[in-house]
C-alpha positions in Angstrom: 148.0 70.9 109.0 144.3 71.2 109.3 144.0 69.9 112.4 146.8 72.6 114.3 144.6 74.9 111.7 141.6 74.1 113.8 143.5 74.3 116.9 144.6 78.0 116.1 140.6 78.8 115.5 139.4 77.5 118.4 141.9 79.5 120.3 140.3 82.6 118.5 137.4 82.1 119.1 137.6 81.6 123.2 139.9 84.5 122.9 137.0 86.7 121.2 134.4 84.7 123.8 136.9 85.9 126.5 136.6 89.6 125.2 133.1 89.4 124.3 132.1 88.5 127.5 134.2 91.0 129.2 132.5 93.8 127.0 128.9 92.9 128.2 129.9 92.8 131.9 130.9 96.5 131.2 128.1 97.3 130.5 125.5 98.9 131.9 121.9 97.1 132.4 120.4 100.1 130.2 122.6 99.5 127.1 122.3 95.6 128.1 118.4 96.5 127.6 118.8 98.5 124.7 120.6 95.5 122.8 117.0 93.8 122.9 116.0 95.2 120.5 115.2 92.9 117.5 118.6 93.0 114.6 116.7 92.5 112.2 118.1 89.7 109.7 117.6 89.3 106.1 115.0 85.6 107.1 113.4 88.4 109.9 109.5 88.1 109.5 107.8 90.9 108.5 105.7 90.4 111.8 109.2 90.4 113.8 110.1 93.8 111.6 107.0 95.4 113.5 107.5 94.5 116.9 110.1 97.1 118.0 110.3 99.4 121.0 113.4 102.6 121.5 114.0 103.6 125.1 113.7 107.5 125.0 112.0 110.4 126.7 108.2 110.3 126.3 108.2 112.4 123.4 110.6 110.5 121.1 109.1 107.3 121.6 108.1 105.1 118.2 106.3 101.9 118.9 105.4 99.2 116.5 103.4 95.9 118.7 101.4 93.4 117.6 97.8 93.6 118.4 97.8 92.0 122.0 95.6 92.8 125.3 97.1 93.6 128.7 95.2 90.8 129.9 97.0 88.3 127.1 100.9 90.2 127.7 100.2 89.5 131.5 100.0 85.5 130.2 102.8 85.6 128.3 104.8 87.2 130.8 104.0 85.0 133.5 105.2 82.2 132.1 108.2 83.8 130.3 110.4 81.8 133.3 109.3 78.8 132.7 110.3 79.0 129.1 113.3 80.4 130.0 113.7 77.4 132.2 112.6 75.3 129.5 115.2 76.4 126.5 118.1 76.5 129.6 117.4 72.3 129.6 117.5 72.2 125.8 120.4 74.3 125.7 121.6 71.3 128.0 121.0 68.6 126.0 122.5 69.8 122.8 125.7 70.8 124.5 126.1 67.1 125.6 125.3 66.3 122.2 127.8 68.5 121.0 130.5 67.1 123.4 129.7 63.3 122.2 130.3 64.6 118.3 133.5 66.2 119.2 134.7 63.0 121.3 133.6 60.6 118.1 135.4 63.0 115.5 138.5 63.0 117.3 138.2 59.1 118.2 138.9 58.6 114.5 142.0 57.7 112.8 144.1 60.6 111.2 144.5 58.9 107.8 141.4 56.4 106.2 138.4 57.6 104.3 137.4 59.0 107.2 139.7 60.5 109.6 139.5 63.0 112.3 141.7 65.7 109.8 138.2 65.4 107.3 137.3 69.4 106.7 133.5 69.0 106.5 134.4 67.3 110.0 136.6 70.2 111.4 134.2 72.5 110.1 130.7 70.6 112.1 133.1 71.0 115.2 134.1 74.3 114.6 130.2 75.9 113.7 128.3 73.5 116.0 130.3 75.1 119.0 130.2 78.3 117.4 126.1 77.9 117.5 125.9 76.6 120.9 128.2 79.6 122.0 125.8 82.2 120.7 122.6 80.5 122.0 123.7 80.8 125.1 124.9 84.1 125.2 121.9 85.0 123.9 120.1 82.9 126.7 122.2 85.2 128.8 120.4 88.2 127.9 117.0 87.0 127.7 117.7 86.0 131.5 119.1 89.3 132.3 116.6 91.4 130.5 113.6 89.4 133.0 115.2 90.2 136.0 115.8 93.9 135.1 112.6 94.1 133.2 109.8 96.7 135.0 106.4 95.1 135.8 104.0 95.4 133.3 101.9 98.6 132.7 97.9 98.5 133.1 98.0 101.0 130.6 98.7 99.0 127.2 97.1 100.5 124.4 94.7 98.3 122.0 96.8 99.5 118.5 99.9 100.7 117.1 101.6 104.1 116.5 101.9 105.0 113.6 103.8 108.3 111.6 100.3 109.6 109.5 100.0 112.2 107.1 99.0 114.9 107.2 97.6 117.8 110.3 94.4 119.4 109.3 92.2 121.9 111.8 90.1 119.2 112.3 92.6 116.5 113.2 91.2 115.8 116.7 88.3 115.4 115.2 89.2 112.8 112.7 90.9 110.8 115.4 88.0 110.8 117.6 86.5 109.1 114.4 89.2 106.0 113.9 90.4 107.5 110.4 94.1 108.0 109.9 93.9 111.1 107.5 96.8 110.0 105.2 94.0 106.8 104.2 92.0 109.5 102.1 93.7 110.3 98.0 92.4 113.7 98.9 95.2 116.6 98.7 96.1 117.4 102.5 95.8 120.2 104.2 99.4 120.5 104.9 100.1 120.2 100.8 97.6 122.4 100.3 99.0 125.1 102.8 102.5 124.3 101.2 101.3 125.2 97.9 103.5 124.3 96.1 102.9 125.5 92.6 103.0 122.9 89.1 104.0 126.1 87.4 107.2 126.8 89.9 108.5 123.1 89.3 111.4 121.9 86.1 112.2 119.2 85.2 115.2 117.8 87.3 118.8 117.6 85.5 120.1 115.6 88.8 118.9 112.5 87.8 120.9 112.3 84.4 124.4 113.1 85.8 126.6 109.6 85.5 127.1 107.2 87.9 129.9 107.5 90.4 133.5 106.9 88.6 135.5 105.8 91.7 135.0 101.8 91.2 137.1 101.2 94.5 138.9 102.7 97.5 141.8 104.9 97.3 144.7 103.2 100.0 144.1 106.7 102.1 140.8 106.1 102.1 141.5 102.4 103.2 143.8 103.9 106.1 140.4 105.5 107.8 138.2 102.6 107.1 140.7 100.2 108.8 141.0 103.0 112.1 137.3 103.3 112.2 136.9 99.1 111.3 139.2 98.7 114.9 136.9 100.6 117.4 133.7 98.6 116.1 132.5 95.5 117.3 130.6 92.9 115.8 126.9 93.9 115.5 127.4 97.4 116.6 124.6 100.4 115.9 126.1 102.4 114.0 124.0 105.3 114.5 125.7 107.8 116.5 128.9 106.5 114.2 130.5 109.2 112.5 131.5 108.0 109.2 134.3 109.2 106.7 132.7 112.1 103.8 134.3 110.0 101.3 131.6 107.6 101.1 128.7 110.0 101.3 126.7 109.7 98.2 125.5 113.1 96.9 121.7 112.9 98.2 119.9 113.0 100.9 118.1 109.5 102.5 114.7 111.7 101.5 115.1 111.5 98.3 116.7 108.5 97.8 112.5 107.5 98.9 111.4 109.8 96.1 113.8 108.2 93.4 112.0 104.7 94.3 108.7 106.7 92.4 110.4 106.3 89.1 108.4 104.3 87.3 105.1 106.1 88.9 103.0 104.7 85.5 103.4 101.5 87.0 102.2 102.9 90.1 98.8 104.1 88.9 98.2 101.4 87.1 97.4 99.2 90.3 94.0 101.6 90.5 93.3 100.1 86.4 92.9 96.1 87.9 90.0 94.9 87.7 89.1 92.4 90.7 91.7 92.3 93.6 93.3 89.8 92.1 94.6 91.9 89.4 95.1 95.0 91.5 97.5 92.8 93.9 99.4 91.3 90.9 100.1 94.7 89.5 101.3 96.0 92.9 103.9 93.2 93.5 105.3 94.1 89.8 105.6 97.9 90.4 107.5 97.0 94.2 109.9 94.5 92.5 110.4 97.0 89.7 110.8 100.1 92.3 114.4 99.7 93.5 116.6 99.8 90.8 116.0 102.9 90.6 116.6 104.1 94.1 119.1 102.3 94.6 121.6 102.8 91.4 125.0 103.2 91.0 127.8 100.4 90.9 129.2 101.5 93.7 128.0 101.4 97.4 127.4 105.2 98.7 125.7 106.6 101.6 122.9 108.9 101.6 123.4 112.2 103.9 121.4 111.6 107.0 118.6 113.8 106.9 118.5 116.6 109.6 115.4 116.8 112.3 112.4 118.5 110.2 114.1 118.3 106.9 111.7 118.0 103.8 111.8 117.1 100.7 109.3 117.4 97.8 108.6 116.8 94.1 106.2 115.6 91.6 105.9 113.5 88.7 103.8 114.4 85.4 102.6 110.6 83.7 100.7 110.9 80.1 97.4 109.5 80.7 97.9 107.5 77.8 101.1 105.7 79.0 98.4 104.6 82.1 95.9 101.7 81.5 92.6 103.0 81.9 90.5 103.7 85.4 87.9 101.2 85.7 85.3 102.7 88.5 84.2 100.0 91.2 80.3 101.1 90.6 80.7 101.1 87.1 83.1 97.6 85.7 83.9 100.0 82.6 87.0 102.2 81.6 86.3 106.0 82.5 88.6 108.8 82.8 87.3 111.4 85.2 88.1 115.2 85.6 88.3 117.6 83.2 91.0 117.5 80.0 90.5 113.2 80.4 92.1 112.6 76.9 94.8 114.4 77.0 97.3 115.8 79.6 99.4 114.3 82.6 99.0 113.2 85.8 100.3 115.1 88.8 101.7 112.7 91.5 102.7 114.3 94.5 105.6 113.2 97.2 106.5 115.1 100.3 108.8 113.3 102.6 109.9 114.2 106.3 112.7 113.4 109.0 110.6 113.2 111.7 112.7 111.8 114.3 116.0 111.7 115.2 116.6 109.0 118.1 115.6 106.8 116.8 116.0 108.1 112.7 112.7 107.8 111.4 111.5 109.3 108.2 108.0 109.3 106.3 107.2 109.8 103.4 103.3 110.4 101.2 102.5 110.6 98.0 99.4 111.3 96.0 97.3 111.0 92.7 93.7 113.0 93.4 92.7 112.1 90.0 93.3 108.5 90.5 92.4 107.9 94.0 95.7 106.5 95.6 98.2 107.7 97.8 100.7 105.7 99.7 102.2 106.5 103.1 105.6 105.1 104.6 107.6 105.3 108.4 110.9 103.7 108.2 113.5 103.7 110.9 117.1 102.7 109.1 119.2 100.3 111.7 122.5 99.7 111.0 125.0 97.5 111.7 128.3 96.6 111.9 128.7 93.2 110.4 132.5 92.7 109.9 133.3 92.9 106.0 129.8 94.3 105.6 127.4 97.2 106.9 123.5 96.2 107.1 120.4 97.7 107.0 117.3 97.0 108.2 114.4 99.1 107.4 112.1 98.6 110.9 108.9 100.2 109.4 105.8 100.3 107.2 104.2 101.5 103.9 100.2 102.1 103.6 99.0 101.8 99.8 95.3 103.0 100.0 93.2 102.3 97.1 90.1 104.6 98.2 87.6 103.2 95.0 87.9 100.0 96.2 87.9 100.7 99.9 91.5 98.1 99.8 94.6 99.0 101.8 97.9 97.1 100.8 100.4 97.0 104.1 104.0 95.9 103.4 107.5 96.2 104.4 110.9 96.6 103.1 113.7 95.0 102.6 117.1 95.3 104.4 119.8 96.8 102.8 123.5 95.3 102.7 127.1 96.8 101.8 129.6 93.9 101.1 133.4 94.6 100.2 133.2 97.7 102.0 137.6 97.6 102.4 137.4 97.1 98.3 134.6 97.4 95.7 131.8 98.2 98.3 128.5 97.0 96.8 124.9 96.9 97.6 122.7 94.2 97.9 118.8 93.6 99.2 118.0 90.9 101.6 115.0 89.5 103.3 111.5 88.5 103.0 108.9 91.3 103.2 104.9 90.8 102.8 101.7 92.5 101.5 98.9 92.0 103.0 95.1 93.4 102.1 92.7 92.6 104.5 90.2 93.4 102.4 90.6 91.2 99.8 92.5 88.3 101.4 95.1 88.3 99.0 99.0 88.5 100.2 102.2 88.3 98.8 106.0 87.6 100.0 109.0 88.6 98.7 112.5 87.1 99.6 115.1 88.8 98.4 118.0 86.5 98.4 121.4 87.6 99.3 124.2 86.0 97.8 125.9 83.0 99.3 129.4 82.9 100.3 130.0 80.2 98.0 128.7 80.6 94.1 125.1 81.7 93.6 123.6 84.7 91.7 123.5 88.3 93.1 120.1 90.1 93.4 118.5 87.2 92.7 114.3 88.1 94.3 110.9 85.8 94.1 107.7 86.1 95.1 104.2 84.6 95.6 101.0 86.0 95.5 98.4 84.0 97.2 94.5 84.2 97.8 94.5 83.2 101.7 90.7 81.9 102.1 91.0 79.0 99.5 95.3 78.9 100.0 96.0 79.4 96.3 98.7 80.9 94.7 97.6 83.0 91.2 101.0 84.6 90.8 104.8 83.7 90.8 108.0 85.9 90.4 111.7 85.3 89.8 114.6 87.2 88.5 116.8 89.4 89.9 115.9 93.4 91.4 117.6 95.2 89.3 117.6 93.1 85.9 115.2 91.0 83.8 111.6 89.6 86.2 109.4 86.3 84.8 106.0 86.6 86.2 103.9 83.5 85.7 100.3 84.0 86.5 97.7 80.5 87.2 96.2 81.0 83.7 99.9 79.8 82.3 100.7 83.1 80.8 103.9 84.5 81.2 105.5 87.7 81.3 109.1 89.4 81.2 110.2 92.7 82.3 113.5 94.2 82.1 114.0 96.7 84.7 116.8 98.4 82.3 114.4 98.8 79.7 111.7 100.6 81.9 110.9 103.5 81.3 112.0 106.6 83.7 109.9 109.5 84.6 112.0 112.3 85.9 110.9 113.9 88.9 109.9 117.7 89.1 110.6 119.8 91.5 111.7 123.3 92.4 114.7 125.0 92.3 117.3 125.8 95.1 116.5 129.4 95.5 112.8 129.1 95.6 113.1 126.2 97.8 112.8 125.7 101.7 115.8 125.7 103.5 114.7 122.8 105.7 114.3 121.2 102.0 117.2 118.5 101.0 118.4 120.5 97.8 118.8 123.4 99.9 120.3 122.3 102.9 122.6 119.7 102.0 123.4 122.2 98.5 127.3 123.2 99.7 128.1 119.8 101.1 126.8 118.4 97.5 129.0 120.8 95.2 132.4 119.9 97.4 131.6 116.3 96.2 131.1 117.0 93.2 134.4 118.8 93.4 136.3 116.5 95.2 136.8 118.5 98.1 137.0 115.9 100.8 137.9 118.8 103.4 135.4 121.4 102.6 132.6 118.8 102.6 133.2 117.6 105.9 133.8 121.2 107.3 129.7 122.0 105.7 128.3 118.4 106.8 130.3 119.3 110.7 128.0 122.7 110.3 124.9 120.9 109.4 125.0 118.4 112.6 126.4 121.3 114.6 123.0 123.5 114.4 120.8 120.7 114.8 122.7 120.1 118.1 122.1 123.4 118.9 118.4 123.3 118.2 118.0 120.3 120.3 119.5 122.1 123.2 117.2 125.2 122.9 114.0 122.8 122.6 115.3 121.1 126.1 115.9 124.5 127.8 112.3 125.7 127.2 111.3 121.6 127.9 109.5 121.7 124.1 109.4 118.5 122.6 109.7 118.9 118.2 106.7 119.0 116.4 106.8 117.2 112.8 105.5 119.9 110.1 103.7 117.3 107.9 102.9 114.3 109.5 101.8 113.0 113.2 101.8 110.1 115.3 98.6 108.3 116.1 97.1 104.9 117.3 95.9 103.3 114.3 93.0 101.0 115.1 91.9 98.4 112.6 91.5 98.6 109.1 88.4 97.7 108.5 87.5 100.6 110.8 89.2 103.4 108.9 88.0 101.8 105.6 84.2 102.3 106.6 84.4 105.7 107.6 86.6 106.9 104.8 84.1 108.7 102.4 82.3 110.0 105.5 85.2 112.5 106.6 86.7 112.7 103.4 86.5 115.1 100.2 86.9 112.7 98.0 83.3 112.7 95.3 
């Protein structure tokens, strides 16, 4: 009966709690400290997504923090113990109230309109007990971390280390001037040095391949997954877990980021906005329509983990008549610049590089010189085990720069979830992300809603664009990120975009024989071929060979005490956006 079911659920919870306590006490202090890194959830704020730290060697540290002075940090630290005591007192009060709740429910009769066996009341008892247990465990972790925390260093930086692109001979001069080189929409020296000729590139044909045919998990594959799941714990970081080859998608993670640019016409149309309001609305429209092509297919597959130093290059040719005319800021009228303005195509170029292995950080840069627009992003993919799902947090941020208007749009990325990993795996996006433009005062909030346990729609997304100085909402959007999106503007007008009907521009890239050894398609070509042939053993062997080569390279660098240096990106402290933009034209070659 219901009461006996509740008894066994309580027993299972107690057993799991004891197991967690034993595991926690046996782990080292360092591991406990590492577990304190923010495990981002769909409800994590964009600010918390940018506040992270990875404990590693000095050469591999990627730290993203809020702007906070050392004095403020010391004040916060001095108040930390008192706040923990307040939390502990509140926890004690909550536990007392929960005990009273349980006693009140148990004292109810076993029969009648409201009984102690009511399913909702039993669920309330179990949920409240589990919630308090989790909160108590979190409090213990905070107390342990505070007791083990080293004294605050006096050399705290007044800024945010970020990956920027690219390195130039005058990079030191740019850095001293407070300029991040990627802010310029001018072709980067690194890209010019690479000199990937437009004539060498051909239209990609692999994007035209049919979607994955296997819509389920085979019995032998299911046994492998079950064996793997038996060795995992809830919340466990999967970064260093070797996953079976049959779950791999036939492309690198770097190429997946490139596929988010499958609608470059919408990307370039952002520059056509006459007002700041129109430009941020256009960017939100592009942002919401970019995910369906980058994350396509009915089956949840995992892209290849890029090896350190792996790169991916491609470009898109966008017919000029498909892009709205460009409005120059100092002229106020539509105008095309450059030769052949009335005909031909715009060229959008893309480069991505794996700039760190531990933690796994990818950086990518995309630009169109003629439209004076570029975007730079760095993403740390943090994956964790969630029972019958796998969650991947995209930690980091991107910056869209409109050089003509001296505007920067800083945006974050949603988390991704692979659901039903034992049956038919499928992907959904979740979390709240933000888009902010400091100069114009406009911001946007986009919420990717995960499907509720009972009912509800999948792939639902909502968004709103706000003018912060006046607290006015100028645009709202709702729909599905891989389906139909409806935009409602402050004027009362509406606009519907069907992502399935949007024209997809195929990317162009060089044939394998002309690619560099570290470029994604050439690097993973044997693994990709084996997966296409259905030979999983051979694919695993090729994949293992690449991983062993990466470990050997890492050992050689460690032997000579040489840190890894990315080819196209550099890590530096970014100062205030306004400082960068004010000096943009001073150091840029742009007209």
